[in-house]
Phi, psi and omega in degrees: 000134180272128178268134179250149180245136180286125178265316180164194179265142180290163180297332179283352180062019178239000182221155172255145179257122181243154180228136181271177182298329180276003180088359177284136182264149180228154181242132182237128180286137177271109181230184182295327180293321178293319179297317178295324177294319179294323180280353182062036179262087187292315176302316178295324179293320180292322178294321180296319178297318181292315183290334179293335181253305180213140182271158180301322180296322178293323176298315179295324177297317179292319177295321178295329180281356177114358180284149180268162179295322178300317180295319181293315181298320180287327183285322184254007178057046177251143177303142183297325182295326179294320180289319181295339180296330180257004185275323187308305183297326180289319177299319178294323178297317180296321180292323179295316179296322177300315178297317179296320181292322180293337178275356178287153177271156185288335175225170180267008178284147179299136177082008180291146182290159180279147185301313183297322181295316180297315182297315181295320178297319182287323178291323178296322177294337176270002180083015178275133179291122183288338181283352177267003182285138178236111180263142180206163176227151181210161180212122181264114180053236182259020179282166178295162178289150177236138175260128186239133174240125176248135179206167183249123177217130181067035177065023174214150185278132179235165180217138176241138185232134176236148172262126185241150175229104185290328181291319177270352178058050179235155179224138185225127177288140185246346181218179183298316181299314180293326177294318181291331184278334190234326186287135183218171172252045185288140179220135180293339181254033183288332178068239182283347180290161182292143185281326184233131177210149181294150181290133179288138180089354178282160179251124181242165183258156172260137185295339180262358184231143180282331183266147177291152180250138177273111181257014183294319181295306178303319180295322178293323179294321178295317179298321179296321179294319180295320180296318182292320178294326177294317180294326180290323181279353182272129181293146181248146177233106183291331186279326185249306187297315182294316180297316179296320180296318178296318179294322179297316180296321179295319180294319179294321177298317181294319177296323179293323179290319184280350182296125179085358179261128181283127181282145178289148179257126181277124181255131178297331181294330178290328179291319182276349178058037177258136182287137180259125181253149176288138180294141179252148182293331185268359180276063177254163176306135184296139178291174180295324179232089180293158179290163182289348179289347180234071182292333182289338180266359181286124179287166178285196185302137182275069176256124183280140176291136177233155177302140181294138180289155178295128180242181180289160182295326181291322180292325181286334181288335184273122179289155178294161185294324186261014184294311179300317180295323179294316181298314179300319181291326178294316180297317180297323181293323183289320185275332181289140177291141180288133179289149179289136183282124181254331182211172183284131179282158179281163181290127179295151178280175182292323180296320179297322179292319184279308187261346179082006180217160179277151173283140177280000000 
């Protein structure tokens, strides 16, 4: 070790001038670490050294994202003991989140299975040792928490990752391994159907292969075979089942055709072929004394009909002059078809009301 001798303060007042045994001069910056070393304040000196490279908050953020203390110490040239001082609380937080996430259900429906149970069952069916499973949780910056499962399958280490939301109690698969391990077509009303089945169209991995295998085609072929065998074993009834199915299909087709088409409205006026007129404000029953502006609507003398007084027998034996004509006209009126009304008829006169005929 070369010993240096203090010469003095540099002209800029920010450096010290040191000189070696050979007379060569050196310049040393005056910083907080040097001041703490001169004061012999070792805790303050260690904190200054740590903050000069990486802060404690940054260390905790990196540990929470999944980095190890060894990696952080090696990357930032920080003593390992300094990093481990801030590691404990973050590791406990990650373990707590991992336990909470494993207890979530795969869906939010009542009675849905727990994520950890489904994953363990599927790995056990693949021959994976369940005691080799390593659960962990991590969070990168302000992103959502992620649940990570590491296991060995096919002589190589694999990892499955889920995104979890503890407040909403939801879990979402992020890669092929996690989708194969957790995603199902589970339904509470499945009945005799299988409760858990792999998602159709998903890509799963083979324990002997590094690349995922697409099983959508084979699964579709198996489903088609099962459907055909079920249809062959089912008894058919040509007289009832086929007819009902045909009628149902015809009804559905007709409903599909008529959907959105406005149906015509049948008007009774069209059947009777009577012209419909717009109501007029002045077409009210005529008053007792109509104004002089409508002389054609003025009725005749307002004489009320009274019973005929008793007359002599000779007068009663003679029929009125127009009796035969009235009877003939009444018969013709009864048998003749009534003309269709096209417009409003005029008010009959008093003679028409009393005698049934017009005055000449």
